[in-house]
N, CA, C and O atoms as a GROMACS GRO file, in nm:
protein
  584
    1MET      N    1  -2.964   2.119  -2.373
    1MET     CA    2  -2.916   1.987  -2.484
    1MET      C    3  -3.010   1.899  -2.546
    1MET      O    4  -3.072   1.814  -2.482
    2LYS      N    5  -3.026   1.922  -2.706
    2LYS     CA    6  -3.090   1.870  -2.754
    2LYS      C    7  -3.114   1.678  -2.772
    2LYS      O    8  -3.047   1.585  -2.815
    3ARG      N    9  -3.240   1.696  -2.714
    3ARG     CA   10  -3.283   1.540  -2.741
    3ARG      C   11  -3.309   1.454  -2.820
    3ARG      O   12  -3.399   1.509  -2.883
    4VAL      N   13  -3.290   1.318  -2.882
    4VAL     CA   14  -3.281   1.306  -2.996
    4VAL      C   15  -3.390   1.152  -2.955
    4VAL      O   16  -3.392   1.051  -2.885
    5ALA      N   17  -3.476   1.235  -3.066
    5ALA     CA   18  -3.613   1.080  -3.039
    5ALA      C   19  -3.620   0.966  -3.177
    5ALA      O   20  -3.685   0.862  -3.173
    6THR      N   21  -3.551   1.007  -3.280
    6THR     CA   22  -3.530   0.903  -3.355
    6THR      C   23  -3.405   0.843  -3.317
    6THR      O   24  -3.314   0.858  -3.235
    7ASN      N   25  -3.441   0.762  -3.419
    7ASN     CA   26  -3.323   0.626  -3.397
    7ASN      C   27  -3.245   0.682  -3.519
    7ASN      O   28  -3.297   0.661  -3.629
    8ASP      N   29  -3.126   0.752  -3.515
    8ASP     CA   30  -3.067   0.829  -3.606
    8ASP      C   31  -2.937   0.716  -3.577
    8ASP      O   32  -2.916   0.649  -3.476
    9GLY      N   33  -2.881   0.721  -3.669
    9GLY     CA   34  -2.765   0.604  -3.721
    9GLY      C   35  -2.632   0.633  -3.648
    9GLY      O   36  -2.559   0.543  -3.606
   10GLN      N   37  -2.608   0.762  -3.637
   10GLN     CA   38  -2.494   0.831  -3.584
   10GLN      C   39  -2.526   0.832  -3.427
   10GLN      O   40  -2.426   0.799  -3.362
   11PHE      N   41  -2.613   0.854  -3.366
   11PHE     CA   42  -2.657   0.875  -3.210
   11PHE      C   43  -2.629   0.698  -3.154
   11PHE      O   44  -2.583   0.661  -3.046
   12LEU      N   45  -2.672   0.619  -3.261
   12LEU     CA   46  -2.654   0.502  -3.225
   12LEU      C   47  -2.519   0.435  -3.215
   12LEU      O   48  -2.498   0.390  -3.102
   13PHE      N   49  -2.428   0.419  -3.296
   13PHE     CA   50  -2.337   0.465  -3.332
   13PHE      C   51  -2.234   0.511  -3.168
   13PHE      O   52  -2.171   0.445  -3.084
   14ASP      N   53  -2.263   0.648  -3.189
   14ASP     CA   54  -2.168   0.691  -3.052
   14ASP      C   55  -2.248   0.605  -2.913
   14ASP      O   56  -2.194   0.517  -2.847
   15ASN      N   57  -2.362   0.649  -2.896
   15ASN     CA   58  -2.355   0.540  -2.796
   15ASN      C   59  -2.326   0.400  -2.764
   15ASN      O   60  -2.329   0.351  -2.650
   16ASN      N   61  -2.295   0.336  -2.875
   16ASN     CA   62  -2.278   0.196  -2.837
   16ASN      C   63  -2.081   0.204  -2.814
   16ASN      O   64  -2.000   0.156  -2.734
   17LEU      N   65  -2.075   0.302  -2.949
   17LEU     CA   66  -1.876   0.320  -2.917
   17LEU      C   67  -1.861   0.387  -2.750
   17LEU      O   68  -1.757   0.351  -2.695
   18ARG      N   69  -1.939   0.467  -2.675
   18ARG     CA   70  -1.916   0.519  -2.577
   18ARG      C   71  -1.922   0.360  -2.453
   18ARG      O   72  -1.850   0.342  -2.355
   19GLY      N   73  -2.024   0.275  -2.502
   19GLY     CA   74  -2.078   0.180  -2.361
   19GLY      C   75  -1.919   0.030  -2.407
   19GLY      O   76  -1.875  -0.046  -2.321
   20LEU      N   77  -1.862   0.034  -2.580
   20LEU     CA   78  -1.779  -0.045  -2.569
   20LEU      C   79  -1.653   0.025  -2.494
   20LEU      O   80  -1.576  -0.046  -2.428
   21ALA      N   81  -1.638   0.124  -2.501
   21ALA     CA   82  -1.552   0.214  -2.441
   21ALA      C   83  -1.480   0.230  -2.306
   21ALA      O   84  -1.365   0.246  -2.265
   22PHE      N   85  -1.649   0.214  -2.239
   22PHE     CA   86  -1.623   0.192  -2.070
   22PHE      C   87  -1.589   0.061  -2.044
   22PHE      O   88  -1.522   0.031  -1.945
   23PHE      N   89  -1.633  -0.029  -2.134
   23PHE     CA   90  -1.595  -0.183  -2.102
   23PHE      C   91  -1.456  -0.194  -2.130
   23PHE      O   92  -1.390  -0.227  -2.031
   24ALA      N   93  -1.398  -0.177  -2.226
   24ALA     CA   94  -1.262  -0.151  -2.272
   24ALA      C   95  -1.232  -0.112  -2.150
   24ALA      O   96  -1.223  -0.209  -2.075
   25ARG      N   97  -1.211   0.009  -2.088
   25ARG     CA   98  -1.137   0.053  -2.000
   25ARG      C   99  -1.127  -0.047  -1.822
   25ARG      O  100  -1.043  -0.068  -1.735
   26ILE      N  101  -1.276  -0.082  -1.850
   26ILE     CA  102  -1.298  -0.181  -1.707
   26ILE      C  103  -1.226  -0.292  -1.741
   26ILE      O  104  -1.180  -0.337  -1.636
   27ALA      N  105  -1.184  -0.377  -1.859
   27ALA     CA  106  -1.127  -0.478  -1.913
   27ALA      C  107  -1.000  -0.438  -1.870
   27ALA      O  108  -0.939  -0.489  -1.776
   28PHE      N  109  -0.948  -0.323  -1.959
   28PHE     CA  110  -0.781  -0.342  -1.915
   28PHE      C  111  -0.753  -0.267  -1.778
   28PHE      O  112  -0.631  -0.258  -1.780
   29ALA      N  113  -0.784  -0.226  -1.696
   29ALA     CA  114  -0.793  -0.178  -1.577
   29ALA      C  115  -0.784  -0.312  -1.482
   29ALA      O  116  -0.707  -0.325  -1.386
   30SER      N  117  -0.901  -0.430  -1.541
   30SER     CA  118  -0.860  -0.540  -1.443
   30SER      C  119  -0.775  -0.639  -1.493
   30SER      O  120  -0.749  -0.744  -1.434
   31LEU      N  121  -0.724  -0.599  -1.616
   31LEU     CA  122  -0.569  -0.672  -1.659
   31LEU      C  123  -0.468  -0.593  -1.595
   31LEU      O  124  -0.356  -0.641  -1.613
   32ILE      N  125  -0.469  -0.511  -1.541
   32ILE     CA  126  -0.336  -0.467  -1.482
   32ILE      C  127  -0.306  -0.429  -1.307
   32ILE      O  128  -0.210  -0.377  -1.249
   33PHE      N  129  -0.430  -0.481  -1.263
   33PHE     CA  130  -0.475  -0.477  -1.148
   33PHE      C  131  -0.512  -0.676  -1.126
   33PHE      O  132  -0.590  -0.729  -1.047
   34SER      N  133  -0.440  -0.726  -1.209
   34SER     CA  134  -0.501  -0.877  -1.191
   34SER      C  135  -0.460  -0.921  -1.121
   34SER      O  136  -0.532  -0.984  -1.044
   35PRO      N  137  -0.284  -0.917  -1.095
   35PRO     CA  138  -0.215  -1.003  -0.935
   35PRO      C  139  -0.304  -0.965  -0.828
   35PRO      O  140  -0.352  -1.053  -0.758
   36VAL      N  141  -0.332  -0.843  -0.808
   36VAL     CA  142  -0.437  -0.808  -0.668
   36VAL      C  143  -0.606  -0.834  -0.696
   36VAL      O  144  -0.683  -0.796  -0.607
   37LEU      N  145  -0.667  -0.903  -0.827
   37LEU     CA  146  -0.772  -0.959  -0.818
   37LEU      C  147  -0.796  -1.129  -0.812
   37LEU      O  148  -0.893  -1.196  -0.776
   38PHE      N  149  -0.681  -1.161  -0.856
   38PHE     CA  150  -0.665  -1.288  -0.821
   38PHE      C  151  -0.620  -1.350  -0.716
   38PHE      O  152  -0.658  -1.464  -0.691
   39THR      N  153  -0.524  -1.279  -0.632
   39THR     CA  154  -0.503  -1.331  -0.505
   39THR      C  155  -0.638  -1.252  -0.433
   39THR      O  156  -0.668  -1.333  -0.345
   40GLY      N  157  -0.706  -1.172  -0.426
   40GLY     CA  158  -0.838  -1.123  -0.376
   40GLY      C  159  -0.922  -1.273  -0.381
   40GLY      O  160  -0.959  -1.343  -0.287
   41TYR      N  161  -0.933  -1.289  -0.498
   41TYR     CA  162  -1.047  -1.440  -0.551
   41TYR      C  163  -0.981  -1.567  -0.488
   41TYR      O  164  -1.073  -1.633  -0.438
   42TRP      N  165  -0.890  -1.614  -0.473
   42TRP     CA  166  -0.805  -1.681  -0.406
   42TRP      C  167  -0.853  -1.661  -0.233
   42TRP      O  168  -0.929  -1.737  -0.173
   43LEU      N  169  -0.811  -1.584  -0.197
   43LEU     CA  170  -0.816  -1.541  -0.044
   43LEU      C  171  -1.014  -1.586  -0.017
   43LEU      O  172  -1.073  -1.645   0.073
   44ALA      N  173  -1.057  -1.526  -0.136
   44ALA     CA  174  -1.221  -1.558  -0.068
   44ALA      C  175  -1.256  -1.679  -0.084
   44ALA      O  176  -1.344  -1.718  -0.008
   45MET      N  177  -1.206  -1.764  -0.173
   45MET     CA  178  -1.198  -1.912  -0.196
   45MET      C  179  -1.197  -1.956  -0.059
   45MET      O  180  -1.300  -2.017  -0.029
   46LYS      N  181  -1.111  -1.945   0.034
   46LYS     CA  182  -1.060  -1.969   0.147
   46LYS      C  183  -1.181  -1.936   0.272
   46LYS      O  184  -1.179  -2.017   0.365
   47PHE      N  185  -1.259  -1.851   0.278
   47PHE     CA  186  -1.327  -1.801   0.338
   47PHE      C  187  -1.496  -1.800   0.344
   47PHE      O  188  -1.566  -1.812   0.444
   48VAL      N  189  -1.556  -1.777   0.151
   48VAL     CA  190  -1.682  -1.823   0.133
   48VAL      C  191  -1.693  -1.953   0.104
   48VAL      O  192  -1.597  -2.023   0.075
   49ALA      N  193  -1.820  -1.995   0.113
   49ALA     CA  194  -1.846  -2.139   0.081
   49ALA      C  195  -1.901  -2.132  -0.078
   49ALA      O  196  -1.958  -2.044  -0.142
   50ARG      N  197  -1.858  -2.266  -0.109
   50ARG     CA  198  -1.925  -2.249  -0.253
   50ARG      C  199  -2.049  -2.257  -0.335
   50ARG      O  200  -2.073  -2.253  -0.456
   51GLY      N  201  -2.134  -2.274  -0.203
   51GLY     CA  202  -2.274  -2.292  -0.233
   51GLY      C  203  -2.313  -2.137  -0.240
   51GLY      O  204  -2.413  -2.107  -0.306
   52ASP      N  205  -2.237  -2.033  -0.175
   52ASP     CA  206  -2.303  -1.906  -0.169
   52ASP      C  207  -2.328  -1.862  -0.340
   52ASP      O  208  -2.302  -1.927  -0.442
   53SER      N  209  -2.402  -1.703  -0.320
   53SER     CA  210  -2.421  -1.671  -0.389
   53SER      C  211  -2.283  -1.584  -0.436
   53SER      O  212  -2.182  -1.546  -0.377
   54ALA      N  213  -2.339  -1.571  -0.586
   54ALA     CA  214  -2.266  -1.455  -0.689
   54ALA      C  215  -2.183  -1.365  -0.612
   54ALA      O  216  -2.060  -1.351  -0.614
   55LEU      N  217  -2.311  -1.282  -0.512
   55LEU     CA  218  -2.260  -1.169  -0.530
   55LEU      C  219  -2.199  -1.134  -0.368
   55LEU      O  220  -2.152  -1.027  -0.329
   56VAL      N  221  -2.217  -1.256  -0.295
   56VAL     CA  222  -2.170  -1.292  -0.178
   56VAL      C  223  -1.998  -1.306  -0.241
   56VAL      O  224  -1.911  -1.272  -0.161
   57TRP      N  225  -1.957  -1.351  -0.371
   57TRP     CA  226  -1.831  -1.425  -0.433
   57TRP      C  227  -1.787  -1.237  -0.430
   57TRP      O  228  -1.729  -1.171  -0.344
   58ILE      N  229  -1.844  -1.199  -0.558
   58ILE     CA  230  -1.830  -1.104  -0.596
   58ILE      C  231  -1.733  -0.963  -0.465
   58ILE      O  232  -1.618  -0.922  -0.451
   59ILE      N  233  -1.879  -0.934  -0.394
   59ILE     CA  234  -1.828  -0.852  -0.233
   59ILE      C  235  -1.691  -0.879  -0.188
   59ILE      O  236  -1.595  -0.803  -0.176
   60ALA      N  237  -1.709  -1.047  -0.158
   60ALA     CA  238  -1.589  -1.109  -0.073
   60ALA      C  239  -1.416  -1.077  -0.157
   60ALA      O  240  -1.309  -1.047  -0.104
   61THR      N  241  -1.454  -1.102  -0.319
   61THR     CA  242  -1.338  -1.102  -0.346
   61THR      C  243  -1.293  -0.931  -0.376
   61THR      O  244  -1.174  -0.905  -0.356
   62LEU      N  245  -1.378  -0.824  -0.420
   62LEU     CA  246  -1.313  -0.702  -0.403
   62LEU      C  247  -1.305  -0.617  -0.269
   62LEU      O  248  -1.315  -0.495  -0.265
   63LEU      N  249  -1.285  -0.697  -0.162
   63LEU     CA  250  -1.318  -0.674  -0.007
   63LEU      C  251  -1.163  -0.697   0.000
   63LEU      O  252  -1.085  -0.605   0.027
   64PHE      N  253  -1.108  -0.883  -0.039
   64PHE     CA  254  -0.981  -0.888  -0.003
   64PHE      C  255  -0.897  -0.779  -0.129
   64PHE      O  256  -0.817  -0.694  -0.090
   65SER      N  257  -0.915  -0.789  -0.213
   65SER     CA  258  -0.855  -0.694  -0.324
   65SER      C  259  -0.812  -0.580  -0.247
   65SER      O  260  -0.694  -0.567  -0.214
   66ALA      N  261  -0.901  -0.497  -0.217
   66ALA     CA  262  -0.894  -0.354  -0.132
   66ALA      C  263  -0.863  -0.396  -0.056
   66ALA      O  264  -0.841  -0.285  -0.007
   67MET      N  265  -0.823  -0.485   0.046
   67MET     CA  266  -0.699  -0.507   0.142
   67MET      C  267  -0.588  -0.527   0.124
   67MET      O  268  -0.499  -0.471   0.189
   68ILE      N  269  -0.562  -0.636   0.007
   68ILE     CA  270  -0.441  -0.672  -0.044
   68ILE      C  271  -0.376  -0.534  -0.111
   68ILE      O  272  -0.260  -0.503  -0.083
   69TYR      N  273  -0.466  -0.443  -0.212
   69TYR     CA  274  -0.392  -0.307  -0.258
   69TYR      C  275  -0.380  -0.252  -0.105
   69TYR      O  276  -0.299  -0.330  -0.056
   70VAL      N  277  -0.410  -0.180  -0.025
   70VAL     CA  278  -0.360  -0.107   0.072
   70VAL      C  279  -0.248  -0.182   0.150
   70VAL      O  280  -0.178  -0.112   0.223
   71VAL      N  281  -0.222  -0.306   0.145
   71VAL     CA  282  -0.118  -0.410   0.185
   71VAL      C  283  -0.001  -0.354   0.088
   71VAL      O  284   0.091  -0.283   0.129
   72LEU      N  285  -0.010  -0.378   0.012
   72LEU     CA  286   0.090  -0.330  -0.108
   72LEU      C  287   0.106  -0.151  -0.121
   72LEU      O  288   0.192  -0.114  -0.201
   73GLN      N  289   0.052  -0.076  -0.069
   73GLN     CA  290   0.061   0.048  -0.035
   73GLN      C  291   0.156   0.071   0.041
   73GLN      O  292   0.252   0.146   0.022
   74ILE      N  293   0.129   0.001   0.137
   74ILE     CA  294   0.210   0.040   0.328
   74ILE      C  295   0.344  -0.023   0.247
   74ILE      O  296   0.448   0.040   0.257
   75ILE      N  297   0.342  -0.138   0.172
   75ILE     CA  298   0.477  -0.210   0.197
   75ILE      C  299   0.575  -0.080   0.072
   75ILE      O  300   0.693  -0.044   0.069
   76LYS      N  301   0.458  -0.047  -0.009
   76LYS     CA  302   0.549   0.067  -0.135
   76LYS      C  303   0.618   0.216  -0.034
   76LYS      O  304   0.715   0.291  -0.049
   77THR      N  305   0.516   0.206   0.060
   77THR     CA  306   0.556   0.330   0.176
   77THR      C  307   0.653   0.308   0.270
   77THR      O  308   0.703   0.410   0.316
   78HIS      N  309   0.697   0.196   0.315
   78HIS     CA  310   0.818   0.141   0.363
   78HIS      C  311   0.940   0.163   0.222
   78HIS      O  312   1.040   0.233   0.205
   79MET      N  313   0.874   0.074   0.152
   79MET     CA  314   1.019   0.083   0.046
   79MET      C  315   1.066   0.195   0.035
   79MET      O  316   1.184   0.217   0.062
   80VAL      N  317   0.978   0.292  -0.011
   80VAL     CA  318   1.018   0.465  -0.003
   80VAL      C  319   1.106   0.483   0.047
   80VAL      O  320   1.217   0.511   0.002
   81LYS      N  321   1.055   0.465   0.196
   81LYS     CA  322   1.133   0.503   0.342
   81LYS      C  323   1.256   0.457   0.344
   81LYS      O  324   1.346   0.542   0.347
   82LEU      N  325   1.295   0.313   0.344
   82LEU     CA  326   1.404   0.283   0.369
   82LEU      C  327   1.522   0.300   0.207
   82LEU      O  328   1.640   0.270   0.190
   83ARG      N  329   1.426   0.355   0.122
   83ARG     CA  330   1.554   0.372  -0.001
   83ARG      C  331   1.615   0.518   0.036
   83ARG      O  332   1.737   0.530   0.034
   84ARG      N  333   1.554   0.602   0.062
   84ARG     CA  334   1.521   0.722   0.149
   84ARG      C  335   1.649   0.701   0.205
   84ARG      O  336   1.745   0.734   0.135
   85GLN      N  337   1.674   0.647   0.333
   85GLN     CA  338   1.734   0.626   0.459
   85GLN      C  339   1.899   0.517   0.387
   85GLN      O  340   2.002   0.505   0.454
   86GLY      N  341   1.883   0.463   0.266
   86GLY     CA  342   2.013   0.415   0.250
   86GLY      C  343   2.039   0.259   0.276
   86GLY      O  344   2.151   0.208   0.282
   87ASN      N  345   1.923   0.195   0.290
   87ASN     CA  346   1.906   0.076   0.322
   87ASN      C  347   1.896   0.009   0.232
   87ASN      O  348   1.832   0.070   0.146
   88TRP      N  349   1.937  -0.137   0.184
   88TRP     CA  350   1.946  -0.212   0.038
   88TRP      C  351   1.830  -0.255   0.064
   88TRP      O  352   1.751  -0.251  -0.031
   89PHE      N  353   1.782  -0.308   0.189
   89PHE     CA  354   1.657  -0.406   0.156
   89PHE      C  355   1.549  -0.361   0.067
   89PHE      O  356   1.486  -0.444   0.001
   90TRP      N  357   1.525  -0.246   0.060
   90TRP     CA  358   1.441  -0.152  -0.032
   90TRP      C  359   1.437  -0.248  -0.135
   90TRP      O  360   1.344  -0.328  -0.136
   91LEU      N  361   1.532  -0.252  -0.229
   91LEU     CA  362   1.565  -0.337  -0.320
   91LEU      C  363   1.512  -0.470  -0.362
   91LEU      O  364   1.472  -0.505  -0.473
   92ALA      N  365   1.523  -0.562  -0.201
   92ALA     CA  366   1.404  -0.695  -0.209
   92ALA      C  367   1.291  -0.639  -0.212
   92ALA      O  368   1.201  -0.688  -0.281
   93LEU      N  369   1.281  -0.582  -0.175
   93LEU     CA  370   1.095  -0.506  -0.111
   93LEU      C  371   1.067  -0.457  -0.283
   93LEU      O  372   0.983  -0.515  -0.351
   94PHE      N  373   1.136  -0.365  -0.327
   94PHE     CA  374   1.121  -0.388  -0.488
   94PHE      C  375   1.145  -0.472  -0.570
   94PHE      O  376   1.116  -0.435  -0.684
   95ILE      N  377   1.192  -0.584  -0.561
   95ILE     CA  378   1.218  -0.738  -0.679
   95ILE      C  379   1.073  -0.776  -0.608
   95ILE      O  380   0.969  -0.740  -0.661
   96LEU      N  381   1.073  -0.808  -0.556
   96LEU     CA  382   0.859  -0.863  -0.492
   96LEU      C  383   0.792  -0.802  -0.538
   96LEU      O  384   0.747  -0.841  -0.645
   97PHE      N  385   0.752  -0.686  -0.489
   97PHE     CA  386   0.682  -0.592  -0.563
   97PHE      C  387   0.648  -0.571  -0.671
   97PHE      O  388   0.532  -0.542  -0.703
   98VAL      N  389   0.774  -0.586  -0.770
   98VAL     CA  390   0.720  -0.585  -0.917
   98VAL      C  391   0.721  -0.724  -0.980
   98VAL      O  392   0.665  -0.746  -1.088
   99GLY      N  393   0.794  -0.827  -0.901
   99GLY     CA  394   0.752  -0.953  -0.933
   99GLY      C  395   0.587  -0.997  -0.950
   99GLY      O  396   0.531  -1.064  -1.036
  100PHE      N  397   0.537  -0.927  -0.827
  100PHE     CA  398   0.403  -0.963  -0.782
  100PHE      C  399   0.297  -0.870  -0.887
  100PHE      O  400   0.192  -0.912  -0.935
  101VAL      N  401   0.354  -0.741  -0.905
  101VAL     CA  402   0.247  -0.676  -1.006
  101VAL      C  403   0.240  -0.675  -1.128
  101VAL      O  404   0.142  -0.690  -1.200
  102CYS      N  405   0.375  -0.653  -1.162
  102CYS     CA  406   0.422  -0.650  -1.308
  102CYS      C  407   0.383  -0.783  -1.400
  102CYS      O  408   0.308  -0.779  -1.498
  103VAL      N  409   0.458  -0.921  -1.339
  103VAL     CA  410   0.501  -0.989  -1.423
  103VAL      C  411   0.379  -1.106  -1.454
  103VAL      O  412   0.373  -1.195  -1.539
  104PRO      N  413   0.301  -1.071  -1.365
  104PRO     CA  414   0.206  -1.205  -1.378
  104PRO      C  415   0.064  -1.144  -1.512
  104PRO      O  416   0.015  -1.232  -1.582
  105PRO      N  417   0.008  -0.971  -1.536
  105PRO     CA  418  -0.028  -0.956  -1.657
  105PRO      C  419   0.072  -0.955  -1.779
  105PRO      O  420   0.013  -0.991  -1.881
  106VAL      N  421   0.191  -0.926  -1.798
  106VAL     CA  422   0.284  -0.941  -1.896
  106VAL      C  423   0.262  -1.142  -1.921
  106VAL      O  424   0.256  -1.169  -2.041
  107LEU      N  425   0.254  -1.238  -1.852
  107LEU     CA  426   0.208  -1.348  -1.881
  107LEU      C  427   0.137  -1.342  -1.920
  107LEU      O  428   0.128  -1.398  -2.029
  108ILE      N  429   0.023  -1.269  -1.868
  108ILE     CA  430  -0.135  -1.331  -1.916
  108ILE      C  431  -0.130  -1.251  -2.064
  108ILE      O  432  -0.200  -1.303  -2.151
  109THR      N  433  -0.074  -1.163  -2.094
  109THR     CA  434  -0.087  -1.123  -2.228
  109THR      C  435   0.012  -1.164  -2.344
  109THR      O  436  -0.006  -1.116  -2.456
  110LEU      N  437   0.127  -1.262  -2.318
  110LEU     CA  438   0.255  -1.284  -2.384
  110LEU      C  439   0.180  -1.338  -2.508
  110LEU      O  440   0.209  -1.301  -2.622
  111PRO      N  441   0.061  -1.448  -2.473
  111PRO     CA  442   0.024  -1.547  -2.584
  111PRO      C  443  -0.056  -1.447  -2.638
  111PRO      O  444  -0.053  -1.460  -2.760
  112TRP      N  445  -0.132  -1.346  -2.604
  112TRP     CA  446  -0.182  -1.186  -2.732
  112TRP      C  447  -0.119  -1.176  -2.820
  112TRP      O  448  -0.139  -1.184  -2.941
  113ALA      N  449   0.009  -1.146  -2.727
  113ALA     CA  450   0.121  -1.053  -2.804
  113ALA      C  451   0.205  -1.161  -2.901
  113ALA      O  452   0.286  -1.104  -2.974
  114LEU      N  453   0.202  -1.271  -2.911
  114LEU     CA  454   0.289  -1.339  -3.028
  114LEU      C  455   0.181  -1.370  -3.094
  114LEU      O  456   0.217  -1.413  -3.203
  115TYR      N  457   0.034  -1.371  -3.082
  115TYR     CA  458  -0.063  -1.381  -3.168
  115TYR      C  459  -0.047  -1.293  -3.309
  115TYR      O  460  -0.044  -1.305  -3.431
  116LEU      N  461  -0.036  -1.164  -3.165
  116LEU     CA  462  -0.090  -1.046  -3.296
  116LEU      C  463   0.050  -1.013  -3.401
  116LEU      O  464   0.049  -0.953  -3.509
  117THR      N  465   0.148  -1.063  -3.341
  117THR     CA  466   0.227  -1.012  -3.397
  117THR      C  467   0.316  -1.141  -3.487
  117THR      O  468   0.437  -1.148  -3.512
  118HIS      N  469   0.228  -1.215  -3.514
  118HIS     CA  470   0.278  -1.314  -3.620
  118HIS      C  471   0.370  -1.420  -3.569
  118HIS      O  472   0.441  -1.482  -3.649
  119ARG      N  473   0.373  -1.448  -3.427
  119ARG     CA  474   0.503  -1.501  -3.394
  119ARG      C  475   0.666  -1.461  -3.423
  119ARG      O  476   0.764  -1.536  -3.425
  120ASN      N  477   0.660  -1.323  -3.444
  120ASN     CA  478   0.718  -1.237  -3.400
  120ASN      C  479   0.766  -1.209  -3.235
  120ASN      O  480   0.719  -1.134  -3.150
  121GLN      N  481   0.899  -1.320  -3.233
  121GLN     CA  482   0.946  -1.277  -3.058
  121GLN      C  483   0.966  -1.138  -3.041
  121GLN      O  484   0.883  -1.073  -2.979
  122MET      N  485   1.085  -1.078  -3.097
  122MET     CA  486   1.120  -0.959  -3.090
  122MET      C  487   1.021  -0.845  -3.082
  122MET      O  488   1.028  -0.763  -2.991
  123ILE      N  489   0.939  -0.838  -3.166
  123ILE     CA  490   0.819  -0.752  -3.140
  123ILE      C  491   0.713  -0.728  -3.013
  123ILE      O  492   0.676  -0.629  -2.951
  124ALA      N  493   0.677  -0.893  -3.006
  124ALA     CA  494   0.608  -0.976  -2.920
  124ALA      C  495   0.685  -0.918  -2.734
  124ALA      O  496   0.608  -0.878  -2.647
  125TRP      N  497   0.799  -0.924  -2.716
  125TRP     CA  498   0.850  -0.897  -2.579
  125TRP      C  499   0.848  -0.724  -2.609
  125TRP      O  500   0.782  -0.646  -2.540
  126MET      N  501   0.931  -0.686  -2.722
  126MET     CA  502   0.890  -0.534  -2.673
  126MET      C  503   0.791  -0.467  -2.682
  126MET      O  504   0.820  -0.348  -2.685
  127LEU      N  505   0.683  -0.489  -2.686
  127LEU     CA  506   0.536  -0.498  -2.663
  127LEU      C  507   0.527  -0.549  -2.530
  127LEU      O  508   0.475  -0.462  -2.460
  128GLU      N  509   0.554  -0.650  -2.465
  128GLU     CA  510   0.582  -0.676  -2.322
  128GLU      C  511   0.636  -0.640  -2.284
  128GLU      O  512   0.613  -0.675  -2.168
  129ILE      N  513   0.727  -0.570  -2.282
  129ILE     CA  514   0.830  -0.486  -2.194
  129ILE      C  515   0.740  -0.339  -2.180
  129ILE      O  516   0.716  -0.276  -2.077
  130ALA      N  517   0.702  -0.310  -2.310
  130ALA     CA  518   0.668  -0.190  -2.281
  130ALA      C  519   0.511  -0.198  -2.198
  130ALA      O  520   0.498  -0.095  -2.132
  131PHE      N  521   0.406  -0.278  -2.185
  131PHE     CA  522   0.328  -0.311  -2.125
  131PHE      C  523   0.361  -0.312  -1.980
  131PHE      O  524   0.264  -0.273  -1.915
  132ALA      N  525   0.446  -0.337  -1.919
  132ALA     CA  526   0.514  -0.411  -1.827
  132ALA      C  527   0.557  -0.258  -1.743
  132ALA      O  528   0.529  -0.243  -1.624
  133LEU      N  529   0.627  -0.153  -1.823
  133LEU     CA  530   0.660  -0.045  -1.771
  133LEU      C  531   0.532   0.017  -1.775
  133LEU      O  532   0.527   0.086  -1.674
  134PHE      N  533   0.425   0.030  -1.838
  134PHE     CA  534   0.328   0.081  -1.874
  134PHE      C  535   0.255   0.057  -1.722
  134PHE      O  536   0.210   0.156  -1.665
  135ILE      N  537   0.246  -0.056  -1.667
  135ILE     CA  538   0.196  -0.143  -1.541
  135ILE      C  539   0.305  -0.081  -1.407
  135ILE      O  540   0.274  -0.073  -1.288
  136TYR      N  541   0.374  -0.060  -1.440
  136TYR     CA  542   0.497  -0.028  -1.308
  136TYR      C  543   0.484   0.130  -1.286
  136TYR      O  544   0.491   0.171  -1.170
  137ARG      N  545   0.461   0.245  -1.417
  137ARG     CA  546   0.398   0.340  -1.405
  137ARG      C  547   0.287   0.378  -1.338
  137ARG      O  548   0.282   0.484  -1.275
  138GLN      N  549   0.177   0.284  -1.348
  138GLN     CA  550   0.032   0.281  -1.248
  138GLN      C  551   0.094   0.282  -1.112
  138GLN      O  552   0.075   0.371  -1.030
  139TYR      N  553   0.185   0.153  -1.091
  139TYR     CA  554   0.166   0.149  -0.965
  139TYR      C  555   0.243   0.273  -0.896
  139TYR      O  556   0.206   0.320  -0.789
  140GLU      N  557   0.319   0.305  -0.946
  140GLU     CA  558   0.380   0.441  -0.928
  140GLU      C  559   0.515   0.418  -0.781
  140GLU      O  560   0.514   0.477  -0.673
  141LEU      N  561   0.596   0.336  -0.819
  141LEU     CA  562   0.700   0.217  -0.727
  141LEU      C  563   0.781   0.312  -0.631
  141LEU      O  564   0.800   0.285  -0.513
  142LYS      N  565   0.833   0.443  -0.702
  142LYS     CA  566   0.946   0.530  -0.627
  142LYS      C  567   0.901   0.637  -0.539
  142LYS      O  568   0.971   0.704  -0.464
  143ILE      N  569   0.746   0.645  -0.560
  143ILE     CA  570   0.695   0.784  -0.521
  143ILE      C  571   0.551   0.770  -0.401
  143ILE      O  572   0.439   0.728  -0.426
  144ASN      N  573   0.605   0.821  -0.271
  144ASN     CA  574   0.495   0.819  -0.153
  144ASN      C  575   0.408   0.944  -0.140
  144ASN      O  576   0.430   1.056  -0.096
  145ARG      N  577   0.275   0.871  -0.208
  145ARG     CA  578   0.179   0.993  -0.200
  145ARG      C  579   0.155   1.053  -0.073
  145ARG      O  580   0.107   1.166  -0.063
  146ASN      N  581   0.191   0.969   0.043
  146ASN     CA  582   0.115   0.972   0.159
  146ASN      C  583   0.211   1.095   0.228
  146ASN      O  584   0.185   1.138   0.341
   0.00000   0.00000   0.00000
């Protein structure tokens, strides 16, 4: 691979665009998993002192978020098993799961959607429903990969 030693405009643009795309992906993933991250932060507030360093807060939040994600995957596994067995309790778990993972990101992005669509309620809600369906697909609620 050839190295560029000059400050070529296209080279700088490509590097900056790659960096922006990386941070946009991180921000979008954080939005999708925001219920897990917010709950992890809430649990970290219960166990970490206010005067601790930021690194301890970040590690505690990510640790609790990972534990919550594992619990969600266990609930999803039981939900799929109950559905295959014909037990109707899976529907209650499904509603709670969707309410926890799909509704908060939609409520977070609703003001942005209303602003971007110039307060057109119909288009904003269509965008939000599409976003909720995208989040639903990310969690793969009806598929058990274990």
